[in-house]
Legacy VTK file of the C-alpha trace (Angstrom):
# vtk DataFile Version 3.0
C-alpha trace
ASCII
DATASET POLYDATA
POINTS 353 float
25.803 -13.420 10.204
24.364 -13.532 13.718
22.741 -16.747 14.879
19.042 -16.264 15.516
19.323 -18.676 18.431
21.904 -16.426 20.077
19.630 -13.402 19.712
16.730 -15.461 21.068
18.850 -16.417 24.075
19.934 -12.860 24.766
16.336 -11.695 24.477
15.365 -14.210 27.168
17.975 -12.621 29.443
16.952 -9.045 28.762
16.651 -7.037 31.956
18.781 -9.340 34.103
21.690 -7.916 36.025
25.375 -8.643 35.528
25.480 -10.262 38.968
23.277 -12.153 41.398
23.513 -13.405 44.976
25.748 -10.508 45.902
28.818 -11.260 43.790
28.234 -14.127 41.334
28.458 -13.276 37.650
25.518 -13.806 35.306
26.875 -16.455 32.933
23.766 -16.667 30.775
25.019 -14.632 27.794
28.438 -16.287 27.874
27.019 -19.804 28.083
24.567 -19.191 25.249
27.283 -17.758 22.995
29.546 -20.714 23.784
26.803 -23.207 22.871
26.192 -21.439 19.560
29.922 -21.427 18.805
30.180 -25.131 19.624
27.483 -25.907 17.055
24.951 -26.678 19.773
22.920 -23.544 19.201
19.638 -25.444 19.143
20.114 -25.973 22.871
20.953 -22.344 23.650
17.491 -20.755 24.094
16.167 -23.582 26.256
19.393 -23.685 28.239
19.158 -19.934 28.815
15.636 -20.215 30.173
16.717 -23.027 32.529
19.755 -21.049 33.623
17.728 -17.933 34.426
15.388 -20.001 36.583
18.043 -22.185 38.216
20.248 -19.252 39.225
17.306 -17.020 40.175
18.795 -14.107 38.246
18.071 -10.668 39.597
16.880 -7.631 37.679
19.451 -5.121 36.508
19.809 -2.014 38.680
17.831 1.042 37.631
19.479 3.125 34.899
21.792 5.889 36.057
23.813 8.700 34.507
27.162 8.010 32.811
30.477 8.730 34.428
31.987 11.931 33.080
35.481 12.915 31.937
38.060 11.065 34.058
35.575 10.124 36.772
35.994 6.491 35.745
39.460 6.455 37.354
37.974 6.861 40.817
35.045 4.579 39.970
37.088 1.460 39.184
36.306 -1.370 41.542
33.213 0.299 42.990
30.404 -2.144 42.297
27.917 0.322 43.767
28.434 2.303 40.558
27.691 -0.603 38.223
24.647 1.145 36.726
26.770 4.209 35.968
29.398 1.988 34.357
26.726 0.442 32.134
25.449 3.908 31.194
29.015 4.971 30.366
29.853 2.068 28.087
26.438 2.265 26.415
27.040 5.953 25.718
30.467 5.262 24.262
29.148 2.478 22.031
26.393 4.764 20.775
28.979 7.359 19.777
31.749 5.241 18.218
32.289 1.859 16.495
32.605 -1.035 18.914
36.213 -1.732 17.907
37.240 1.817 18.807
35.470 1.590 22.170
37.176 -1.726 22.887
40.612 -0.298 22.038
39.970 2.672 24.341
38.710 0.769 27.369
40.957 -2.303 27.145
44.201 -0.628 28.357
42.272 1.327 30.988
40.799 -1.817 32.500
43.678 -4.239 31.884
45.428 -3.656 35.251
42.226 -4.888 36.934
41.904 -8.021 34.772
40.949 -10.197 37.764
37.642 -8.301 37.992
34.670 -10.479 38.959
36.850 -13.602 39.030
37.862 -12.719 35.418
34.230 -12.626 34.264
34.595 -9.024 33.159
37.113 -9.948 30.501
35.397 -13.253 29.674
32.011 -11.633 29.074
33.741 -8.912 27.054
35.470 -11.543 24.916
32.300 -13.510 24.171
30.671 -10.229 23.140
33.606 -9.334 20.886
33.410 -12.688 19.097
29.689 -12.319 18.457
30.169 -8.765 17.171
33.030 -9.822 14.913
30.810 -12.539 13.424
27.855 -10.178 12.983
29.242 -7.999 10.209
28.896 -4.271 9.680
25.461 -3.823 11.270
25.341 -5.872 14.494
22.108 -6.312 16.380
21.781 -3.902 19.342
21.621 -6.873 21.726
25.167 -7.832 20.724
26.442 -4.299 21.175
24.795 -4.143 24.583
26.591 -7.325 25.578
29.908 -5.548 25.076
28.611 -2.661 27.185
27.780 -5.069 30.019
31.106 -6.903 29.799
33.185 -3.729 29.977
30.962 -2.286 32.708
31.283 -5.363 34.912
35.037 -5.261 34.396
35.192 -1.635 35.483
32.885 -1.989 38.466
34.679 -5.095 39.791
38.189 -3.975 38.737
40.740 -5.845 40.868
44.475 -5.183 40.518
46.970 -7.751 41.784
50.517 -7.300 43.111
53.381 -7.163 40.649
54.219 -5.834 37.209
55.499 -8.790 35.171
58.259 -8.025 32.666
57.925 -11.364 30.818
61.716 -11.595 30.480
62.505 -14.346 32.986
64.445 -17.571 32.408
61.532 -20.055 32.641
58.551 -21.165 30.609
55.047 -21.023 32.038
55.027 -24.449 33.701
58.393 -23.997 35.419
57.514 -20.453 36.471
54.242 -21.649 38.002
56.082 -24.367 39.915
58.319 -21.690 41.461
55.524 -19.452 42.727
55.105 -19.006 46.480
51.729 -20.306 47.623
49.179 -19.034 50.104
48.557 -21.232 53.096
45.184 -22.937 52.927
44.333 -21.441 56.338
45.196 -17.889 55.296
42.063 -15.724 55.668
40.421 -14.530 52.468
39.310 -10.942 51.934
35.862 -11.687 50.536
33.776 -14.328 48.790
34.771 -16.443 45.830
37.877 -16.232 43.685
38.161 -12.496 44.196
38.384 -12.981 47.944
41.060 -15.632 47.561
43.065 -13.325 45.287
43.038 -10.752 48.075
45.475 -13.024 49.925
48.202 -12.151 47.459
48.981 -8.768 49.008
50.213 -10.695 52.061
52.059 -13.402 50.115
55.788 -12.736 50.399
57.640 -13.143 47.134
54.631 -13.293 44.816
55.358 -10.134 42.838
59.078 -10.938 42.269
58.207 -14.522 41.317
56.097 -13.250 38.429
59.321 -12.097 36.778
60.635 -15.663 36.480
58.389 -16.158 33.437
59.838 -15.435 30.017
57.016 -15.200 27.484
57.482 -15.926 23.783
57.521 -12.818 21.624
54.485 -14.031 19.691
51.439 -13.333 21.897
49.532 -16.316 20.539
52.415 -18.622 21.426
52.482 -17.106 24.906
48.765 -17.827 25.301
49.392 -21.399 24.105
51.856 -21.847 26.990
49.690 -20.218 29.625
46.481 -22.037 28.704
48.196 -25.430 28.532
49.899 -24.913 31.910
46.621 -23.890 33.546
44.851 -26.886 31.994
47.398 -29.207 33.621
46.647 -27.696 37.012
42.896 -27.985 36.459
43.162 -31.588 35.241
45.038 -32.695 38.360
42.966 -30.744 40.919
39.473 -32.140 41.434
39.291 -30.270 44.756
39.480 -26.761 43.238
37.303 -26.908 40.130
35.988 -23.370 39.724
39.128 -21.340 40.375
41.340 -23.376 38.114
38.641 -23.450 35.454
38.970 -19.662 35.215
42.746 -19.958 34.968
42.025 -21.682 31.636
38.993 -19.792 30.359
40.342 -16.278 31.059
43.448 -16.511 28.831
41.395 -18.474 26.282
38.943 -15.560 26.248
41.787 -13.109 25.718
42.661 -15.052 22.566
39.270 -14.050 21.139
40.066 -10.360 21.575
43.750 -10.180 20.691
43.330 -9.719 16.933
40.936 -6.815 17.544
43.436 -4.866 19.644
46.253 -2.579 18.490
49.580 -4.420 18.469
50.935 -2.109 21.151
48.428 -3.622 23.583
49.430 -7.240 22.979
52.439 -7.535 25.278
50.773 -5.802 28.252
47.799 -8.106 27.747
50.001 -11.201 27.981
51.608 -9.790 31.139
48.202 -9.274 32.738
47.019 -12.746 31.681
50.090 -14.335 33.281
49.668 -12.253 36.448
46.037 -13.315 36.924
46.601 -16.967 36.030
49.560 -17.137 38.423
47.545 -15.316 41.066
44.661 -17.780 40.922
47.015 -20.729 41.303
49.191 -19.142 44.004
46.136 -18.129 46.030
44.261 -21.423 45.715
46.825 -24.230 45.543
49.100 -24.413 48.583
51.175 -27.312 47.226
52.991 -26.797 43.924
54.016 -30.462 43.925
50.350 -31.432 43.549
49.724 -29.240 40.507
50.661 -31.831 37.925
52.922 -29.433 36.041
55.397 -32.214 35.215
52.863 -35.038 35.028
52.834 -37.046 31.821
49.662 -36.495 29.804
48.213 -39.453 27.852
48.437 -38.790 24.124
45.025 -40.242 23.453
42.501 -37.628 24.500
38.707 -37.829 24.489
37.161 -36.787 21.207
35.926 -33.173 21.016
32.439 -34.531 20.261
32.515 -36.474 23.513
33.594 -33.402 25.482
30.812 -31.378 23.883
28.194 -34.055 24.537
29.112 -34.307 28.203
28.991 -30.532 28.597
25.573 -30.156 26.977
24.138 -33.013 29.036
25.608 -31.636 32.274
24.437 -28.083 31.681
26.550 -26.173 34.205
27.699 -22.861 32.788
31.345 -23.398 33.740
31.362 -26.835 32.144
29.976 -25.420 28.895
32.407 -22.501 28.755
35.392 -24.717 29.545
34.351 -27.209 26.862
34.185 -24.447 24.263
37.579 -23.042 25.240
39.244 -26.467 25.403
37.880 -27.654 22.067
38.885 -24.395 20.385
42.367 -24.372 21.889
42.923 -28.077 21.143
42.064 -27.410 17.501
44.859 -24.836 17.485
47.612 -26.676 19.400
46.635 -30.358 19.557
47.620 -30.471 23.243
45.657 -33.409 24.694
45.635 -31.992 28.239
42.967 -29.489 27.145
40.462 -32.200 26.302
41.456 -34.347 29.293
40.736 -31.411 31.613
37.415 -30.545 29.971
36.305 -34.192 29.904
37.032 -34.639 33.620
35.434 -31.369 34.663
31.729 -32.349 34.639
32.385 -34.975 37.321
33.503 -32.245 39.721
30.390 -30.068 39.721
26.687 -30.798 40.228
24.691 -30.584 36.981
22.430 -27.627 36.456
18.925 -28.445 37.566
LINES 1 354
353 0 1 2 3 4 5 6 7 8 9 10 11 12 13 14 15 16 17 18 19 20 21 22 23 24 25 26 27 28 29 30 31 32 33 34 35 36 37 38 39 40 41 42 43 44 45 46 47 48 49 50 51 52 53 54 55 56 57 58 59 60 61 62 63 64 65 66 67 68 69 70 71 72 73 74 75 76 77 78 79 80 81 82 83 84 85 86 87 88 89 90 91 92 93 94 95 96 97 98 99 100 101 102 103 104 105 106 107 108 109 110 111 112 113 114 115 116 117 118 119 120 121 122 123 124 125 126 127 128 129 130 131 132 133 134 135 136 137 138 139 140 141 142 143 144 145 146 147 148 149 150 151 152 153 154 155 156 157 158 159 160 161 162 163 164 165 166 167 168 169 170 171 172 173 174 175 176 177 178 179 180 181 182 183 184 185 186 187 188 189 190 191 192 193 194 195 196 197 198 199 200 201 202 203 204 205 206 207 208 209 210 211 212 213 214 215 216 217 218 219 220 221 222 223 224 225 226 227 228 229 230 231 232 233 234 235 236 237 238 239 240 241 242 243 244 245 246 247 248 249 250 251 252 253 254 255 256 257 258 259 260 261 262 263 264 265 266 267 268 269 270 271 272 273 274 275 276 277 278 279 280 281 282 283 284 285 286 287 288 289 290 291 292 293 294 295 296 297 298 299 300 301 302 303 304 305 306 307 308 309 310 311 312 313 314 315 316 317 318 319 320 321 322 323 324 325 326 327 328 329 330 331 332 333 334 335 336 337 338 339 340 341 342 343 344 345 346 347 348 349 350 351 352
């Protein structure tokens, strides 16, 4: 059954666009859904109102006509067509069950998983979880969230070099340590994480290095490896908080969707998750020796309640989303690095005003 506080929060965001300030993703729906999932739903509506004001969210673009036939293929990555993408995914969700629409669009958009600094897939995943919890007759606000997540993904679609085969000789941590790294002075191709990822087309050896990773056959076990490796990098890198945060939250978001996808899509999804995670780290961390991939992690981690309390008090959307992902993943694997990373994270960002 859908939380009334989640619907209240989404109602407070009605009419806001998927982006603001030119390229930043609207985290309001994702943050509210994370708070509800964490059991802090009482904070969600008030937090949403504060977030809308603090980030000065812009209005959504005027409605436009849907893309037709295969027009979407030429429209990928064209943010000028965001309104048409929204119209397209809304049309599809009006004509078919949300699970069928997800299974159709997921493989189409998967090669551009880095879209909007991975916020396309993350917003999609938060929407999928809320729809899965809503039962047979989900509220239209929840369905529209999936439309916005898929549309943002399509409009900001960003492919990266390489086509990982997942059959290499190394686990995730060792494969990450062997990646070539972009020089810190290498020019970026645009703002934010997406601009940094643009460096990869000029990074010699990146695509072949992706094939050093050998993923477990079980996709959930592969996600365990990837998320834990990314959390180690985040934990040991106070100087790169946002990028490495997404290296954790993107594969953790994919976990939310995996069981709703046909099995044939699982392995390609793991390949794309590895490609994007590796890309974020290769583009943003010039020194593999500083990534903490072999650093010993203290067994005694902060309590999940402490991580949650810090996140709610801090209020930043990335802090909240990371806390939710870390607490959820720690409950699955017991890896203490997840909670260490999430507990340290609030000290690296200013709190939301």
